[in-house]
C-alpha positions in Angstrom: -65.0 15.5 -83.5 -64.8 13.5 -86.8 -63.9 9.8 -87.0 -60.3 10.6 -87.9 -59.8 12.7 -84.8 -61.5 10.0 -82.7 -59.1 7.4 -84.2 -56.0 9.5 -83.5 -57.2 10.1 -79.9 -57.7 6.4 -79.3 -54.3 5.5 -80.7 -52.6 8.3 -78.6 -54.2 6.9 -75.4 -53.2 3.4 -76.4 -49.6 4.4 -76.9 -49.6 6.3 -73.6 -51.0 3.2 -71.9 -48.3 1.1 -73.4 -45.5 3.5 -72.4 -46.9 3.5 -68.8 -46.9 -0.4 -68.8 -43.3 -0.4 -70.0 -42.2 2.1 -67.4 -43.9 0.1 -64.6 -42.1 -3.1 -65.7 -38.8 -1.3 -65.7 -39.3 0.0 -62.2 -40.8 -3.2 -60.6 -38.6 -5.6 -62.5 -39.2 -9.3 -62.9 -41.8 -10.8 -60.7 -42.7 -14.4 -59.7 -45.9 -15.9 -58.7 -46.4 -16.3 -55.0 -46.8 -20.0 -54.0 -48.5 -19.3 -50.7 -49.8 -16.1 -49.2 -49.7 -17.1 -45.6 -47.4 -15.0 -43.4 -45.7 -16.7 -40.5 -46.4 -14.7 -37.3 -43.3 -13.1 -35.7 -43.8 -15.3 -32.6 -43.4 -18.5 -34.6 -40.1 -17.5 -36.3 -37.0 -19.2 -34.9 -35.2 -17.1 -32.4 -31.5 -16.3 -33.1 -29.1 -18.4 -31.2 -27.6 -16.5 -28.2 -23.9 -16.1 -28.4 -22.0 -16.1 -25.1 -20.4 -12.8 -24.2 -16.6 -13.3 -24.2 -15.3 -13.4 -20.7 -12.8 -10.8 -19.6 -9.7 -12.5 -18.2 -8.1 -11.1 -15.1 -4.5 -11.9 -15.9 -3.3 -10.6 -12.6 -5.3 -13.4 -10.9 -2.6 -15.8 -12.1 0.0 -14.2 -9.9 0.3 -15.2 -6.3 -0.5 -12.4 -3.8 2.5 -13.4 -1.7 5.9 -12.1 -2.5 8.5 -14.7 -3.4 11.4 -15.3 -1.0 13.8 -12.4 -0.7 15.5 -12.2 -4.1 19.0 -11.0 -4.8 19.1 -8.4 -7.5 20.7 -9.9 -10.6 23.0 -8.2 -13.1 23.6 -8.4 -16.8 25.6 -11.6 -16.8 23.8 -13.4 -14.0 21.8 -16.5 -14.8 18.2 -17.0 -13.6 16.8 -20.3 -12.5 13.7 -21.5 -10.5 12.2 -24.9 -9.8 8.8 -25.5 -8.2 8.6 -27.7 -5.1 8.1 -31.4 -6.0 10.0 -31.3 -9.3 13.2 -33.2 -9.8 16.4 -31.3 -10.0 17.2 -32.7 -13.5 14.2 -30.8 -14.9 16.3 -27.6 -15.0 19.1 -29.5 -16.9 16.6 -30.8 -19.4 15.0 -27.4 -19.8 18.4 -25.6 -20.4 19.4 -28.2 -23.0 16.2 -27.9 -24.9 14.7 -31.3 -24.0 11.2 -29.9 -24.0 11.4 -28.0 -27.3 9.9 -24.5 -27.7 6.2 -24.1 -28.4 6.0 -20.3 -28.3 8.2 -17.2 -27.7 7.9 -13.5 -27.0 10.3 -10.6 -27.0 9.9 -8.1 -24.1 13.1 -6.3 -24.2 12.8 -2.5 -24.8 9.4 -2.4 -23.2 8.4 -0.5 -20.0 7.8 -2.5 -16.9 4.1 -2.0 -17.2 3.8 -3.0 -20.8 6.2 -6.0 -20.3 4.0 -7.3 -17.4 0.8 -6.9 -19.5 2.3 -8.7 -22.5 3.9 -11.4 -20.4 0.7 -12.3 -18.5 -1.3 -12.3 -21.7 1.3 -14.5 -23.4 1.5 -17.0 -20.5 -2.3 -17.3 -20.4 -2.6 -17.9 -24.1 0.3 -20.4 -24.1 -1.3 -22.5 -21.3 -4.7 -22.4 -23.1 -3.0 -23.5 -26.3 -1.3 -26.5 -24.6 2.2 -25.0 -24.8 4.6 -26.8 -22.5 7.8 -24.8 -22.9 8.1 -21.2 -24.0 11.0 -18.9 -24.8 11.0 -15.3 -23.3 13.5 -12.7 -24.4 13.9 -10.0 -21.8 17.2 -8.5 -22.9 20.4 -8.1 -20.9 19.9 -4.5 -20.0 23.2 -3.0 -21.2 21.6 0.5 -21.0 20.2 0.0 -17.5 21.4 2.2 -14.6 24.3 0.7 -12.7 24.1 -2.4 -15.0 21.0 -3.6 -13.1 18.5 -4.7 -15.8 15.0 -3.7 -14.8 12.9 -6.2 -16.9 15.2 -9.1 -16.1 14.7 -8.5 -12.3 11.0 -7.9 -12.7 10.6 -11.1 -14.7 12.5 -13.1 -12.1 9.8 -12.2 -9.6 6.7 -12.4 -11.9 7.6 -15.9 -13.1 8.1 -17.1 -9.6 4.7 -15.8 -8.6 2.8 -17.2 -11.6 0.7 -20.2 -10.8 1.3 -21.9 -14.2 5.1 -21.7 -14.1 6.8 -24.8 -12.9 10.4 -23.9 -13.7 12.5 -21.5 -15.7 16.2 -21.0 -16.4 18.4 -18.7 -18.5 18.7 -19.9 -22.1 21.8 -21.3 -23.8 24.1 -18.8 -25.5 22.7 -19.5 -28.9 19.1 -18.8 -27.6 19.9 -15.5 -25.9 22.0 -16.5 -22.9 21.4 -14.4 -19.9 19.1 -12.2 -21.9 16.4 -14.8 -22.3 14.8 -17.7 -20.3 13.2 -21.0 -21.1 9.9 -21.5 -19.1 8.3 -24.8 -18.3 4.5 -24.4 -18.0 1.8 -26.4 -16.2 -0.1 -28.4 -18.7 -3.7 -27.2 -19.0 -6.3 -29.6 -17.6 -8.1 -29.9 -21.0 -5.0 -31.5 -22.4 -4.7 -34.2 -19.9 -2.1 -35.1 -17.3 1.5 -35.2 -18.2 3.4 -38.4 -17.5 4.6 -38.0 -13.9 7.7 -40.1 -14.6 9.1 -37.3 -16.8 9.8 -35.3 -13.7 
């Protein structure tokens, strides 16, 4: 091999080496110098914080196991009212007139009895946890009910009487649904403090 061939061979290898270097940089990308090369053992790494598993709430537990007093079946135009023992009679008057305001509301009319009960119990639980004092529940008048005996309205009349967080309820004023809806006064959750006893 003469000198010219040797020179060409050297230049070819140099170009090939440069191309390989460029390809390596493209693949690896930009690198930074390592400030320290000590690896923290896995046992010394901070453990992730344990998050509590959300508790499953048994909404049926809020209903009393005893049946309320014998209830008369109510019709489309009949009013509902209930007052827990120990509360003053004027609480119902205040409730019907909107004295307590409305903190939350739900519409149950058109639902099956099963779905209405599930949604009602979930709604009441959430309302108490959120500190709601008075809620508005629409149950419908039951115009399409057999023999004009509204199913949800009669079921609601029993469920609310059994619920441990319900202190009183009454049919709403005509502008708020009349005999197709109720205002419900709820027990104030312990985390929100005691309500002024003079109010009742």
